[in-house]
Each structure stands twice: as structure tokens, then as C-alpha cells.
N, C-alpha and C positions, 0 to 999 in steps of 0.2 A: 803760570801762561802753558797753554798747551803746543807741543813738539808738531813738526810737520809730520814725523810718522801717525801719531794719532790721529790728526786732522785730515791726513789721507785714508788711515783705513775709516773714520768719522763716514767720510765721503763716501768713501768706495761701499760700506755699507750700506747708506743712504740711498745711493744710485740704484745700488743693486733691490733693496727692494720696491722703490717706485718700478722699475723694470717688468719685475716680475709682479708685481699686483696690479700693474694692465698688458701682463701679457698674453688675455685671451683678449684681447682686443688686437693684437697684431697680426698680421700681415704671412702669410709662409714666404720662402726664401723667394720663392717663383714671380709675385706679385711686388716684390719688394722696390729698396735701392735706388733712384737711379743712374745711369754711368755716371762715373765718373765720383761720387759720394764721397767723402770724406765720413767714414764708420768706426763709429766705436763698438765693442766686444762685450759682453760681457759674461763671466762666465760662475759658475756656482761648483767646488767638489769638497768632497770630506779631508781628505788629506795627502798631501804631497812632500815628500823627499828631498831637500836641496845638498848637494852636497861635489865638493870640488870635484873639477875636472884632471886627474893628473895627466892627461896629456896634453894642456894646455896651461899656464898659468893666468891665473885671474877670470878662470872659466869657469862656471858649474854646470851640473846637469839638476833639472829640475823635470822632475816627475810629477805628474796629477793624479791623483787619482779618485775612483767615487764621486766623477764627475756626473753632472744633472747629464742628463739625455740631450737636452737643446741648450743652445746659448740665446740671449736676446742682443738682437743691435739697434742702431738707430744714428740716424744722421744730423746733423746740427742744420738750423737753418741756411737756406733757403728752403732743400727741400723736407725737411723733418722727417724722414720717412723713419719705421721700424718693423720688425719683424723677429722670428726665430729661425734657425736651422739647426741639423745636429753639429752632433760632436764631426763626426767621419767630414759631415761636409765642409764642416769650417778647415778642417786640416788640407783638405783637395783641395779647395780653395783658396788656402795658404801654398801649398806646395806646387800650383799649378800657374800662380802668380808672379809674371816674371819680374814686377816692378821690385820685390823685395830682392833680387838680387842684387848685393853690397848693399841694402838699403833695410836692417831686418826693424820689425816692429816691436815698437814699446810696450812693456807693461806696469801695471800696479798690480802689486799682487799685496793683498790685505787679510789677516787672521784675527781669528779671536784667542785660539791658543798656541805655544807654542811648545815643543820640550825639549827642552836640553840644557843638561844637566837641572838647574834645580828654576829656570823663567818658565813664566808665562806670563800672559796679557797681551795686547792690542798691538797688533806693529802692522809697517807693510814698508814694502822693498820698490824699490823700481826698478825693471830690467829691461833689457835687449834679448829677445827671444829669436831662435833661428831653429832651422831643422827640426822640425817637429813630426815625429812619429806614432802615427796613431796605433794602439792596439787592439780590435774589437770586442777578442777576450774577454777582456779586463775592463774596457771603457773608462783605459788611461791612455794618454799622452806624456813622449818625454820630449822635451827641449833644451838644448844647447843654450844657453841662461848666462848674461855679463851683463854685472850693475852698471847704471849710468853715470856712477860718483865713483868718488874714488879711494872709501873707506871700503874694509872689507865686512861682508856680512857673512852672517851666523847660518852657516849649515843646521841641518837637523828636520825637523819631521812638523809641518805644519797642519792644523787641525781647524776645517769649518771655512774655509778662504775661499775669497769671489778673486777672482782675474778681472783687472779690465784690461784691454788690447786695443790700440791703434795701428793703423796702417796694412791691414786685411781690407784693401777697399773690392779688390775685382772679382763681385759675383756672380760676373758672367762667365767665367774661367773654371767655375765647377762643372763636372763632367759626374753624371753619376754612376 
């Protein structure tokens, strides 16, 4: 029987493949999603570091580096819109979106390789993310993270990852 973590990892990579395979046919940020659309964002990155937050029990710091320059987004029916936006636009949209106050977006983080002692393989974690901080010099973003489940997640270095975000919806709040 396949575990939930492996199922989520396979699903994540399948969604990512489909989204990037059709990225050339997608619209830019300015032409896309109707107001109040429920959007899903997909980000690919080379590496992420997940570490305990020493100031808050049960919270972590997630630093994502080596990210693709753009994220793919899409909405479900009835709108069925799709497009791309830069990592900088995504973070600014998130920071400007007042609907997140007290209701941070969720994300599935799926990775192919994991380095912590001797473990490696396919895995996935579901986190609530907040306080994104973008560093344009390294094209990296750092979040405060909290697991959505009650068991502790393993910290360390994740490689070849895909992150699927939900709940970052207000594209009109983006300012250049």
C-alpha cells in the first residue's frame, strides 16, 4: 500500500509536470485570474533548508533557494484560468494580501532527495506558511512554517522540490 506522503509526492510532481509542460500557452499575471478566484501556485526549487524556530515551539524556518524565476498558477472551475508570475510578484502579492491576516496559506512540499543523516527518498510535508521574506540577490524566500499535523517533521536539507501553495489569491493587490 502506498503511503500518504508518497502519494502526495507523486501527485505534486504530476501536477508540476502538467503545469510546466503547458506553461508556454499560459497568460501573464496581468491577463489572468478573475477576482475572487481560488488559485493554486506551483513553485520548483533546487534546495530548501528546514530548521526549528528557537523562539517558537512547534514552528520552523523554511528557506527555499535556487527557485525557478516564475511560478505557475491555475484556478479551478468555473474560471479555469492559468498563468505565471515571478517569485518577487508572488511574495509581494502575499505580503499585500490582507486576507492572510490570521489565516496563512497551506503548502505541500514534495521532494525527491532528503539529506539528514543517511535518509533519502521521496517525501512530502504539509505546512502552514507565513511571513515570506524574498531575497532578490539569491532569488530565495524564507518562511515561518508550522506543520498541519501533530507529529514532528524532520528538519534538514531538501533537494529537487516542488511546493504547491493555496490561499494566496488576491492578484490585484500586487504592486510593481
